[in-house]
C-alpha positions as CSV (number, residue, x, y, z in Angstrom):
1,M,7.6,-1.6,-0.8
2,A,4.7,0.5,0.4
3,D,5.8,0.8,4.0
4,R,9.2,2.2,2.8
5,C,7.7,5.0,0.8
6,I,5.9,8.3,1.4
7,K,3.0,8.8,-1.0
8,I,2.9,12.2,-2.7
9,P,-0.4,12.8,-4.6
10,M,0.1,14.7,-7.8
11,T,-2.9,16.3,-9.5
12,R,-2.8,16.4,-13.3
13,T,-3.4,19.8,-14.7
14,L,-6.1,20.5,-17.2
15,R,-3.7,22.7,-19.1
16,K,-1.6,21.2,-21.9
17,L,2.0,21.7,-20.9
18,P,5.1,20.6,-22.9
19,D,7.1,17.7,-21.6
20,L,10.5,18.3,-20.0
21,E,13.3,16.6,-21.8
22,G,16.7,15.8,-20.3
23,W,18.5,18.1,-22.7
24,E,16.4,21.2,-21.9
25,P,17.9,24.1,-19.8
26,E,15.6,23.5,-16.9
27,W,17.0,20.1,-16.2
28,G,20.6,21.3,-16.6
29,E,20.0,24.0,-14.0
30,L,18.5,21.6,-11.6
31,R,21.3,19.1,-12.0
32,D,23.8,21.9,-11.5
33,K,22.2,22.9,-8.2
34,L,22.1,19.4,-7.0
35,Y,25.7,18.7,-7.9
36,R,26.9,21.9,-6.2
37,F,24.9,21.2,-3.1
38,T,26.3,17.6,-2.9
39,L,29.9,18.8,-3.3
40,A,29.6,21.8,-0.9
41,A,27.4,20.4,1.8
42,F,27.8,16.6,2.0
43,K,30.0,17.0,5.2
44,T,27.4,19.1,6.8
45,V,24.6,16.7,5.9
46,R,26.7,13.8,7.3
47,Q,27.3,15.8,10.6
48,H,23.6,16.5,11.1
49,Y,22.8,12.9,10.2
50,D,25.2,11.4,12.7
51,T,24.1,13.8,15.5
52,N,20.5,12.8,15.1
53,P,20.4,9.1,15.5
54,G,16.7,8.8,15.8
55,N,15.0,6.1,17.9
56,G,15.8,3.0,15.8
57,T,12.3,2.7,14.3
58,R,11.7,2.5,10.6
59,I,9.9,5.9,10.3
60,G,12.7,7.5,12.3
61,E,15.2,6.1,9.9
62,L,13.3,7.5,6.9
63,W,13.0,10.9,8.5
64,R,16.7,11.2,9.4
65,P,18.2,12.0,6.0
66,L,15.4,14.5,5.2
67,Q,16.0,16.2,8.5
68,A,19.7,16.3,7.9
69,V,19.3,18.0,4.5
70,L,16.8,20.5,5.9
71,L,19.2,21.4,8.8
72,A,22.1,21.6,6.3
73,L,20.1,24.1,4.2
74,R,19.4,26.1,7.4
75,V,15.7,25.9,7.0
76,E,13.8,27.6,9.7
77,Q,12.5,25.4,12.5
78,G,8.9,26.3,11.8
79,E,9.2,25.1,8.2
80,I,11.0,22.0,9.3
81,E,8.2,21.3,11.7
82,A,5.6,21.7,8.9
83,V,7.6,19.3,6.6
84,R,7.9,16.8,9.4
85,G,4.2,17.0,10.0
86,L,3.5,16.2,6.3
87,F,6.1,13.5,6.4
88,M,4.7,11.7,9.4
89,A,1.1,12.0,8.1
90,G,2.2,10.3,4.8
91,A,4.3,7.7,6.6
92,E,1.3,6.6,8.8
93,E,-0.8,6.0,5.7
94,T,1.7,3.4,4.3
95,R,3.0,2.0,7.6
96,H,2.8,-1.7,8.1
97,E,2.6,-3.1,11.7
98,P,3.1,-6.8,12.2
99,T,-0.1,-8.8,12.8
100,P,-0.3,-11.2,15.7
101,W,0.6,-14.1,13.5
102,E,3.5,-12.2,12.1
103,C,4.7,-11.3,15.6
104,T,4.6,-14.9,16.5
105,L,6.6,-15.8,13.4
106,L,9.2,-13.2,14.1
107,E,9.5,-14.4,17.7
108,V,9.9,-18.0,16.6
109,L,12.6,-17.2,14.1
110,K,14.4,-14.9,16.5
111,E,14.6,-17.6,19.1
112,E,15.8,-20.1,16.5
113,A,18.4,-17.7,15.3
114,Q,19.7,-17.1,18.8
115,A,20.2,-20.8,19.2
116,H,22.5,-21.0,16.1
117,H,25.9,-19.5,15.3
118,D,25.8,-20.5,11.6
119,R,23.1,-20.6,9.0
120,F,20.2,-22.8,9.7
121,E,17.4,-24.3,7.7
122,M,13.6,-24.7,8.3
123,T,10.6,-25.7,6.2
124,A,7.2,-24.0,6.4
125,P,5.6,-26.9,8.3
126,E,8.5,-26.8,10.8
127,I,7.9,-23.0,11.3
128,L,4.2,-23.5,11.7
129,T,4.7,-26.3,14.3
130,A,7.1,-24.0,16.3
131,M,4.5,-21.1,16.1
132,S,1.8,-23.4,17.8
133,I,-1.1,-21.3,16.7
134,E,-4.4,-22.3,18.4
135,G,-7.9,-21.8,17.1
136,E,-10.0,-22.7,14.1
137,M,-8.3,-20.2,11.8
138,K,-4.6,-21.0,11.4
139,P,-1.9,-19.8,9.0
140,G,-0.8,-22.2,6.3
141,N,2.4,-22.9,4.3
142,K,1.8,-20.3,1.7
143,W,1.2,-17.6,4.4
144,V,4.7,-18.5,5.8
145,G,6.3,-18.1,2.4
146,E,4.6,-14.7,1.9
147,S,5.6,-13.5,5.3
148,L,9.2,-14.6,4.9
149,N,9.4,-12.7,1.7
150,R,7.6,-9.6,3.0
151,Y,10.1,-9.2,5.8
152,H,13.1,-10.4,3.8
153,L,13.9,-13.0,6.5
154,H,15.4,-15.9,4.5
155,A,18.8,-15.9,2.9
156,G,17.9,-18.5,0.3
157,R,15.7,-21.4,-0.5
158,K,15.8,-24.7,-2.3
159,R,13.4,-27.5,-3.3
160,Q,14.1,-31.0,-1.9
161,W,12.3,-34.3,-1.5
162,V,11.2,-34.7,2.1
163,G,8.8,-37.3,3.4
164,G,7.5,-38.3,0.1
165,K,6.9,-34.9,-1.4
166,F,8.8,-31.8,-2.5
167,L,9.2,-29.1,0.2
168,T,10.8,-25.7,0.0
169,T,13.6,-25.4,2.6
170,C,14.6,-21.9,3.6
171,S,18.0,-21.0,4.9
172,F,18.5,-18.2,7.5
173,D,21.4,-16.0,8.5
174,P,21.1,-15.8,12.4
175,N,22.5,-12.3,12.7
176,A,20.3,-10.9,9.9
177,V,17.2,-12.6,11.3
178,I,17.9,-11.2,14.8
179,E,18.5,-7.7,13.5
180,K,15.3,-7.6,11.4
181,C,13.1,-9.3,14.1
182,E,14.2,-6.8,16.7
183,I,13.3,-3.9,14.5
184,Y,9.7,-5.1,14.2
185,L,9.3,-6.5,17.7
186,R,10.8,-3.5,19.5
187,T,8.3,-1.6,21.6
188,P,8.4,2.1,20.4
189,P,8.8,4.7,23.1
190,E,5.6,6.3,24.3
191,T,6.0,9.9,23.1
192,T,3.9,12.4,21.2
193,C,4.9,14.0,17.9
194,S,6.8,17.2,18.9
195,P,8.4,19.9,16.7
196,V,12.1,20.0,16.0
197,Q,13.8,21.8,18.8
198,D,17.4,22.2,17.7
199,D,20.2,20.6,15.7
200,N,20.5,17.8,18.2
201,F,16.8,16.8,18.0
202,H,16.2,13.1,18.3
203,D,13.2,11.7,16.4
204,N,10.9,9.8,18.8
205,S,7.7,10.2,17.0
206,D,7.4,6.8,15.5
207,S,5.0,5.6,18.2
208,C,2.3,8.2,17.4
209,N,-1.1,6.8,16.5
210,E,-0.1,3.2,16.3
211,Q,-2.6,0.5,15.5
212,T,-2.1,-3.2,15.2
213,Q,-3.6,-4.8,12.1
214,K,-5.8,-7.8,12.3
215,P,-4.5,-11.1,10.8
216,D,-5.5,-11.8,7.3
217,Y,-4.8,-14.5,4.8
218,V,-2.3,-13.9,2.0
219,Q,-3.9,-14.7,-1.3
220,A,-0.8,-15.4,-3.4
221,C,1.9,-17.9,-2.8
222,S,5.3,-16.4,-3.3
223,T,7.0,-19.7,-3.1
224,C,4.9,-21.1,-6.0
225,S,5.5,-18.0,-8.1
226,G,9.1,-17.9,-7.2
227,N,9.7,-21.5,-8.3
228,G,7.5,-21.4,-11.3
229,G,5.1,-24.1,-10.1
230,G,3.0,-25.5,-7.3
231,E,-0.7,-25.7,-6.8
232,R,-3.1,-24.9,-3.9
233,D,-4.1,-27.8,-1.7
234,E,-7.8,-28.5,-2.3
235,Q,-8.2,-29.8,1.2
236,D,-6.7,-26.7,2.8
237,E,-7.1,-23.4,1.1
238,Q,-4.4,-21.9,3.4
239,T,-1.6,-24.2,2.2
240,C,0.0,-25.1,-1.0
241,T,1.8,-28.2,-2.1
242,C,5.0,-26.5,-2.9
243,S,5.9,-25.5,0.7
């Protein structure tokens, strides 16, 4: 997923260079260094990782292991700050913030999960009804399917005959839904990006330069593609007959 990655642009050289093969000495030396570092420093990395819990945000969780490795290597604070600056700049480029519709969806599912102790089921129309979106532009069934997949909210789905047509019913694990919804609905602390101070530094930079995306329509129906069928409803371009 794009929002779980840091993009690293790589410029192709104009010079013709030989390809590195796995059996060449360069790879052997690199693997040897990585193995030795893993065996010798994994306890130190774990210690730095545990003592820097971050702030619970997604970018903070991505930064934690990198910070732990840098601290274990005893990299100077100035260099750690530079690496962190590049990391945060790259993270902001790929970061996804929930749109207003997505926030409403997350809130609805969180409330539903809090009302259940065991797994519960909902169809896309039921979710849309609970969302109660007002206005001329409203999300449709296929948007719900795409959003559930994007945030990995459902624990499974099945096709069943309901009200004279086939509908896709999604099942949800209450604990998993609550945990994921809280991650995206949590209000980040209002702090500025600051340099690493010491080994007990806590990453609170996830709230820097935040912007909320405007709602948009998803153009592909994951439910259709996931079940190998389904067609778009000609009367409503925002729905599909499979959901």
